[in-house]
N, C-alpha and C positions, 0 to 999 in steps of 0.2 A: 503491499499498500505507500509504505516513502517512496520511494523505487518511484513509481505511478506519479505522487509528486512533484516530485525533483523532475519529472521528466516533462511535467507541467508548467511546472515556475521558471523552471533556469530559461526554454527558448523564449520566453515572453519578457523573460529580464536582458537579455540578449536582444532583443527586438528593441526592447528600449531603448538602451546605450545606445545600439547602434542610429536609428533614429535622430538620440539625444545631437550623439558625432555627425549626425549627418545636417542635423539645423546647424550645431556652430562654425558646420566647415561652410553652408549658405552665409551667414554674416561675415565672413573672412575673407570669402569671397563676393561679395557687394563691395568694402572695399578697394579690393584689389581692381574691380572693374572701373571705382567712380576717382582712381587716381588721375592725376593729371602732370605735365610735362613739369611743372614748376615745382610738384612734390618733390620731383629727384635732387632739386636743385637744394634743395631742406636737407636730406638724404646725406649728402654730399657735405654739406656745413656741418650736421652731426659726425660726420665720418674724418673730416680734416680736425676739430675742438681736442681729440685727444692726444690724434699726430703732433697738431704744434706742442700741444705741453709733453708729450714725449721732448722734442727736441729741442726745448727751449729750456727746459730744469731738467729731465731726464739724461739729454748730451753734455746743453750749455752746463746747466751746474755741476751738473756733475762730472765733470770735467777738473773740478777745483775740488772737487769731490774727494776723487780716487774709489776706494774700497767701502764696502760698509757691513760691521758682522754684526748678523742677525740673531737672536735670543735663545736659540742655540748651538750657538757659537758659527755658524759655517757661514763665511767669510763670499758675498757677491759682488760685481762691479754696481756703482751705481745707476747706472741704464736698467742693468734688470732688474734690481728691488722697485721702482717705478712703474718700467711698465708695465706689471701681471694691474698694479693697479690703477691705471691709464685703462685701460679692458673690461676692470670689471666697470671705473664710473661709466665709460661708454654705455654697458650694456646696461647701465643704471637710470643712467639719463635717457638711451634711446624710447626704455621701455616708461617710464615718466613721460615724457614728453606726448608722448601715442594715449594712454590712460589717461590724464588730467586733464589736458590744454583741448584737444581734439574731442575724448571723451565723454568732456563735460558739456559742449559746444554739442554734440551730436545731443545728447539729451536734453538741456535741458531751453534748445533756443531752438535747435531746427527740429524738436520732436522727432526724430528720425526714432527712435526705437517704439513710440508711442505706435506708428504702421509698424513697426513686425511686432508688436503683441496682437495686430488684429489676425496673426497667422497662427501656426501652429508652436511659433518659435518661444520658448518660458525665457525667465527674465536670465535664470543663470547660464542658460544657451548664448543667450547674447552677451553675457560678459565672459564665456569660456574662447565667442569667437570673437569677441574684440582681445581678447589677450590672444590666440592666436597669433589675429594679426599684428600686434605688435612683436609680438617675436620674431614673426618674419625681415622686419623692417631691423630688428635686436642684433638677430643673426646674419643679415648684410654687414653691418659695422664689426663685429667681432671676429669673423670670416676675414676682412682685410683686413684688420688691424693686427690679428695673431701672423696671416702673411709677412706685414711688414718688421715683426718681429722675433719671426723667421730669419727674412734677410740682415735683418742688423743684425743676427746672431747674438740676440737676447735670449731665446731658447732654441729647442731641437725643434724638427718635425713633428716628432712622435708626441712630445708632452703639449704642442700645438692643438694635436689631437685631440688630447684627451682634456685639455683646456677652454676647448670648445665644446662640449654640454655641458660643462662645468658654467660658462657665459653664458647657455642660453638657460641654465638652472637662475642666477641672479641675474637675467630680467625677467622672467618668472615670476620671479617673488617678488620686485621693486611694481609690476607689473601689476595684479594684484593688491599691491599698497597702492599704487596712482589709481586703482577705481574704487575702491575704496575711500578714500578722501572725497575724489568728486561727487560722492555719493553725501556729503557730507559739507562740501562748502557752499556758502550762499551767492555768491558771484565771482566776478571774476578779478576784482583786488582782492579776491581771500590768493591769488596765484602767486602775490609777490611773496605772501608768505611762506608757500612749497620751494620758489627760487631760493628764499632765505635757508628754510632750513636744508634743500641740497647743496650748494652752495657749502654750507657749514659740515655736515656729511664729506664732503670733497676735499672738507681742508685736516679735517679732523678724524679720519678714518686707517690712520696708520698708510695715509698717501705717500708721503715724502719721508716721513721718518719711522722709526719702529713704535709701537705703542709703550715700552717699556722705557720712552726718553720723556715720557709726561709724568707727572706727578702720581703718584698711586691711587688717590680720589678722582683725576683726570681720564688716568689709565685704565679703570675699573668703564668708567662711563663708554670711553671711547671701544672696549671690547666688546662692549654689550649692544652697538648699534648695528645695523642689517648690512652698513657698506665693511666698516669694517670685517662684521664674516665673510661678505664675499672676496675680496680684498686675499683676505689669508689663507681662501682656498685654493686660490685661483694663482697667487703667487706657489703654495707649496708645489701645486703641480708644478709650475710653470720654472723653478730653479731645484727640480726636485729634492722636497724637503717634506713629502704627507709623512702625516703620524695617526694619529688617532685625533686629534685637533681636527682634521678636515672634515672628520667623519661629523664630528660635534655640529659642523659648518655646514655640510649638506644639510643634518635633518632640521637645524635650522633652518634656512633656507624654504625647505620643501615644509615645515610648520607655518612659515609667515604666504606660502602661496598659497597653502588652502586655507589658512584661517582669513586671508583676505577676498580669496573668491568667496566663502562662503558668506563675509560680511554680504560684500560689495549684489550679491545674487541676492541677500534677504532686500537689502535698502531699495534696489532697485524694484520689487517686486512692491514695497512701500509706496516709494515716491511714484510709480508706473499704472500702479493698478488699484489704484485708488477713484 
């Protein structure tokens, strides 16, 4: 009897998952179909920013610093230290740009999602579709930046291949966070606070100096921020110092992704289905 019930229930669940995935994909496909030529210029600007930081600080300032010693005693060239942080920051910036400014405009002003909800698409599927679209953009950034890192001999091709899915995970985590923020903010003026918070993360997440250089209290604050965990994960892969702490980084980012999607989906349902 139990086997019979399972054979009936499991196919229904599989069909439900397949339908949800198809509807989420349709949201991402809509964004691809709506692309304009100017959008590619925006994407090019998003890629150039971390590259410029890498050359100006990683290479320029790095020529004055030379090598830097990590907490575990591992010594690396300063550009090797900075480059993984630029990759993590690029993944964060690309995901937040798509899931805050663009997502907010579609939801609050274009009223695009209200039309989607007239179809079988549900709020959580809209969130998944928008996040998938954001990750397509973020993946282009990450892949291009990793190629630059390999060409500059800042990492090996094998480590770059392993760092790519890590960068995608970072993008998913910040994309889910961005959608949650977009459902909470009141208007365009709030984006100033988002920009300030993003820049603070960029400066104080072990990006340019190890977290151990900060006072104890500030170091603790730095190490619990999401960008620090992202930088720590990608840096560990890039320079070959993987350890148990990177498992913590992955779990942190997975939890952040799941929580962000759950909250964003429920908030969207409350805002759009009332």
